[in-house]
C-alpha positions in Angstrom: -87.4 40.8 -18.3 -84.2 41.1 -20.4 -80.9 39.4 -20.4 -77.9 41.6 -19.8 -74.3 40.6 -20.3 -72.1 41.8 -17.4 -69.3 44.2 -18.1 -66.3 45.1 -15.8 -67.5 47.3 -13.0 -71.1 45.9 -12.9 -72.7 44.7 -9.7 -76.3 43.6 -8.9 -76.7 46.9 -7.0 -75.6 49.1 -10.0 -77.8 47.1 -12.4 -80.8 47.5 -10.1 -80.1 51.2 -9.8 -80.1 51.6 -13.6 -83.6 50.1 -13.7 -84.8 51.9 -10.5 -85.8 48.6 -8.9 -84.8 46.9 -5.6 -81.6 44.9 -5.9 -83.3 41.9 -4.4 -85.5 41.7 -7.4 -82.4 41.4 -9.6 -80.4 39.1 -7.4 -82.9 36.6 -6.0 -80.2 34.6 -4.3 -78.3 34.3 -7.6 -81.2 32.7 -9.4 -81.2 35.5 -12.1 -77.5 35.1 -12.8 -76.1 32.8 -15.4 -72.4 32.4 -14.7 -70.0 31.4 -17.4 -70.0 27.7 -18.1 -66.5 27.3 -16.6 -67.4 28.8 -13.2 -69.8 27.9 -10.4 -73.0 29.7 -9.4 -72.4 33.2 -8.2 -72.8 33.6 -4.5 -72.0 37.3 -3.9 -74.1 40.0 -5.7 -71.0 42.3 -5.6 -68.8 39.8 -7.4 -69.9 39.3 -11.0 -67.7 38.4 -13.9 -67.6 39.9 -17.4 -69.6 37.7 -19.6 -72.0 36.5 -16.9 -75.7 37.0 -18.0 -78.1 38.7 -15.5 -81.9 38.5 -16.1 -83.0 42.0 -15.1 -86.7 42.5 -14.5 -88.6 45.4 -16.0 -89.6 48.3 -13.8 -93.2 48.3 -12.8 -95.5 51.3 -12.5 -97.1 51.6 -9.1 -100.4 53.3 -8.6 -102.5 54.3 -5.6 -106.2 53.8 -6.2 -107.1 54.9 -2.6 -105.8 58.4 -2.8 -108.6 60.9 -2.3 -108.9 63.8 -4.8 -108.5 67.5 -3.8 -106.1 66.5 -1.1 -102.3 66.6 -0.8 -100.5 63.3 -0.7 -96.9 62.7 0.1 -95.1 59.7 -1.4 -91.6 58.7 -0.4 -89.4 56.9 -2.8 -86.9 54.6 -1.1 -83.3 54.7 -2.0 -80.9 51.8 -1.8 -77.3 52.4 -0.8 -74.2 50.2 -0.6 -71.5 50.1 2.1 -67.9 49.9 1.2 -65.4 48.4 3.7 -61.6 48.7 3.2 -59.0 47.1 5.5 -55.7 48.9 5.5 -52.6 46.8 6.3 -48.9 47.5 6.5 -46.1 45.6 4.7 -46.3 42.8 7.4 -50.1 42.5 7.0 -50.7 44.1 10.3 -53.7 46.5 10.5 -53.2 50.3 10.3 -55.0 51.0 13.6 -56.7 54.3 14.4 -55.3 56.1 11.4 -56.9 59.2 10.0 -58.2 58.5 6.5 -59.5 61.1 4.0 -62.1 59.4 1.7 -63.6 60.6 -1.5 -66.3 58.8 -3.5 -66.3 59.8 -7.2 -64.2 62.9 -6.2 -66.6 64.0 -3.5 -65.3 64.0 0.1 -67.3 61.9 2.6 -68.9 63.5 5.6 -70.4 62.4 8.9 -73.2 64.9 8.6 -74.4 64.7 5.0 -77.2 62.5 3.6 -74.8 60.3 1.6 -71.2 59.0 1.7 -70.9 58.8 5.4 -67.5 57.8 6.9 -65.9 58.2 10.3 -62.6 59.0 8.7 -60.6 56.8 11.1 -59.6 53.1 10.9 -60.7 50.8 13.7 -58.6 48.3 15.6 -58.6 45.9 12.6 -57.5 48.7 10.2 -61.0 48.8 8.8 -62.6 52.0 7.4 -66.3 51.9 6.5 -68.0 54.1 3.9 -71.7 54.0 4.2 -74.7 55.3 2.2 -72.8 55.1 -1.1 -74.9 55.3 -4.3 -74.9 51.9 -6.1 -73.7 53.4 -9.3 -70.6 55.0 -7.7 -67.4 54.2 -9.7 -64.4 55.1 -7.6 -63.2 55.5 -4.0 -60.0 57.3 -3.0 -58.4 56.8 0.4 -55.5 59.1 1.5 -53.7 58.1 4.7 -50.1 58.2 6.1 -48.9 60.1 3.1 -50.2 57.8 0.4 -53.3 57.6 -1.7 -55.1 54.4 -2.8 -57.6 54.4 -5.5 -60.2 51.6 -5.8 -62.5 50.9 -8.8 -65.9 49.9 -7.4 -67.2 46.6 -8.8 -63.9 45.7 -10.6 -62.9 42.8 -8.3 -63.7 39.6 -10.0 -64.8 36.3 -8.2 -62.0 34.6 -6.3 -62.2 31.4 -8.4 -61.2 33.3 -11.6 -57.6 34.0 -12.5 -58.2 37.8 -12.7 -60.0 37.7 -9.3 -57.0 35.9 -7.7 -54.6 38.3 -9.3 -56.6 41.3 -8.0 -56.5 39.9 -4.4 -52.7 39.2 -4.7 -52.2 42.8 -5.8 -54.4 44.2 -3.0 -52.5 42.1 -0.4 -49.1 43.3 -1.7 -47.8 40.0 -3.2 -48.0 41.3 -6.7 -46.3 44.6 -7.0 -47.1 45.6 -10.6 -49.7 45.3 -13.4 -48.4 42.4 -15.6 -50.4 43.2 -18.7 -53.4 45.3 -20.0 -55.4 42.1 -20.1 -54.6 40.0 -17.0 -56.4 37.0 -18.5 -53.5 36.7 -21.0 -50.9 36.2 -18.3 -49.3 32.8 -18.8 -49.4 30.5 -15.8 -45.6 30.4 -15.8 -45.1 34.2 -15.7 -42.3 34.7 -13.2 -43.9 37.5 -11.2 -47.3 35.7 -11.1 -45.7 32.5 -9.9 -43.6 34.2 -7.3 -46.6 36.0 -5.9 -48.5 32.8 -5.4 -45.5 31.1 -3.9 -45.1 33.9 -1.4 -48.8 33.6 -0.4 -48.7 29.8 -0.2 -45.6 30.0 2.1 -47.3 32.6 4.5 -50.9 31.3 4.6 -51.4 27.9 2.9 -48.4 25.6 3.4 -46.9 26.9 6.6 -45.5 23.8 8.2 -42.1 22.3 7.4 -43.7 19.2 6.1 -45.8 21.1 3.6 -43.0 23.3 2.1 -42.7 20.9 -0.8 -46.3 21.8 -1.9 -45.3 25.4 -2.6 -45.5 25.3 -6.4 -46.9 28.7 -7.5 -50.1 27.1 -8.9 -53.5 28.6 -8.4 -55.2 25.7 -6.7 -58.4 25.6 -4.8 -56.5 25.7 -1.5 -55.0 29.0 -2.6 -58.2 30.6 -3.8 -60.0 29.5 -0.6 -57.3 31.0 1.6 -57.2 34.2 -0.6 -60.9 34.7 0.0 -60.4 34.3 3.8 -57.4 36.6 4.1 -58.7 39.2 1.7 -62.1 39.2 3.2 -64.1 38.4 0.1 
């Protein structure tokens, strides 16, 4: 077994794919992941943070001592896939229902008939589009709908309890309209756009009663991150 330092874009599934071992062997309910000292234990194999350390088991060679000689034997190698779910909302956070969506994974269009990258191509009543049978080492998903194109980097969303993870969700939900800097960890807590985004989210989802309005302060509290996780979906 070897320790591996997580880089942006890594997930348990992609690390397992690189070693050609089942992802459950790498994850083990988070037991193989050493989160940064400032963060709690990781609870989602898809949400790692750069600097986390994952203990990745070595691949093992399997043998079949019961196979008779002079005969043909067929062996099937199992493949693990991931499923990607994206919920499309309008400016009022209402779902884009029954919208036709063209989806590409790493530049290849999805299909309902092929062996991989299956997608219905239409959002459901909650605005959800599901892309199934995606290879764990896929890097990018493109969604084109209603005249716009959205590009998502697979594995780049950080845990919600990190500043970069909160910013990513605020951007996805439309509260933060622009990239603030090349390294979002360097954004000061009093940055005007950052504070305004949190305040807008607090007003709509966290402190919604008249008596709670005074609590709207633009700070990234646990109340905010907990609600971000619920509203964003992860």
